[in-house]
C-alpha positions in Angstrom: 16.2 0.1 -24.7 14.4 2.7 -22.6 13.0 2.4 -19.2 9.3 2.2 -18.7 7.6 4.5 -16.1 7.4 1.4 -13.9 10.9 0.7 -14.0 11.9 4.2 -13.1 9.9 4.0 -10.2 11.0 0.5 -9.2 14.7 1.9 -9.5 14.1 4.5 -6.8 12.6 1.8 -4.3 16.0 2.3 -2.2 14.7 5.6 -1.2 11.6 4.3 0.3 11.1 4.4 4.1 10.1 0.8 4.4 13.7 -0.2 2.9 15.7 1.0 5.7 18.3 -1.0 7.4 16.6 -1.2 10.7 12.9 -2.5 10.8 10.8 0.2 11.8 9.2 -0.2 15.3 7.1 1.9 17.7 5.9 5.6 16.9 7.5 5.1 13.4 5.9 2.1 12.4 2.6 3.7 13.3 3.5 6.9 11.2 4.5 4.5 8.2 1.2 2.6 8.3 -0.8 5.8 8.3 1.3 7.0 5.4 1.0 4.0 3.3 -3.0 4.1 3.6 -3.0 7.5 2.9 -1.0 7.1 -0.1 -3.2 4.3 -1.2 -6.3 6.3 -0.7 -4.7 9.0 -2.8 -4.2 6.2 -5.8 -7.5 5.2 -5.2 -8.9 8.8 -5.7 -7.1 9.2 -8.7 -8.5 6.0 -10.4 -5.1 4.1 -10.1 -6.1 0.9 -9.3 -2.7 -1.1 -9.7 -0.7 1.4 -7.5 -3.2 1.7 -5.1 -3.6 -2.3 -4.9 0.4 -2.4 -4.3 0.4 0.2 -1.5 -2.6 -1.1 0.1 -0.7 -4.5 0.1 2.0 -2.8 1.8 0.0 -1.2 4.3 -1.8 -4.3 5.4 1.5 -6.3 5.6 2.7 -3.6 8.3 -0.7 -2.9 9.8 -0.7 -6.7 10.7 2.5 -6.4 12.4 1.2 -3.8 14.8 0.0 -4.8 18.3 -3.7 -4.3 19.5 -2.7 -1.0 21.4 -0.9 0.4 18.1 -3.4 -0.5 16.1 -5.8 1.6 18.0 -3.6 4.5 17.5 -4.2 4.6 13.8 -7.2 6.9 13.1 -10.4 5.2 12.4 -11.0 6.6 9.2 -7.9 4.9 7.7 -8.6 1.7 9.5 -12.0 1.5 7.9 -10.6 2.3 4.5 -7.8 -0.3 4.8 -10.1 -3.2 6.3 -13.4 -2.6 4.6 -13.7 -0.6 1.9 -10.8 -1.6 -0.1 -11.4 -4.9 0.5 -14.7 -4.7 -1.5 -12.6 -3.8 -4.3 -9.3 -5.6 -3.8 -10.3 -8.7 -2.0 -9.3 -12.3 -2.7 -12.6 -12.8 -4.2 -11.8 -10.1 -7.0 -10.4 -11.4 -10.3 -6.5 -10.7 -10.3 -5.3 -7.8 -12.2 -4.4 -8.6 -16.0 -1.5 -7.3 -17.9 -1.7 -4.2 -19.9 -0.8 -6.2 -23.0 -3.3 -7.4 -25.2 -2.7 -10.6 -26.8 -2.4 -10.7 -30.8 
């Protein structure tokens, strides 16, 4: 059985910065949030909605752990994209993504 592209990517998840032993704090956490938002935006620009949704969810999870002062250190362009523009397309009011398989 060959691995799909998704399986190969998932097997590399142990290399991700978010899966470190110690949780991120302070400046490292702010950098990680910015990085994840930028990655989500690059997926969005490439019309890769599934990957964008996953990165956006991770970015929002980390963003919600920040204090008010830390949130202000995130560039405004990134904050706006994360909260408003992407919410329009990936919000709870939208239909959830369907499987790529077609029923026979």
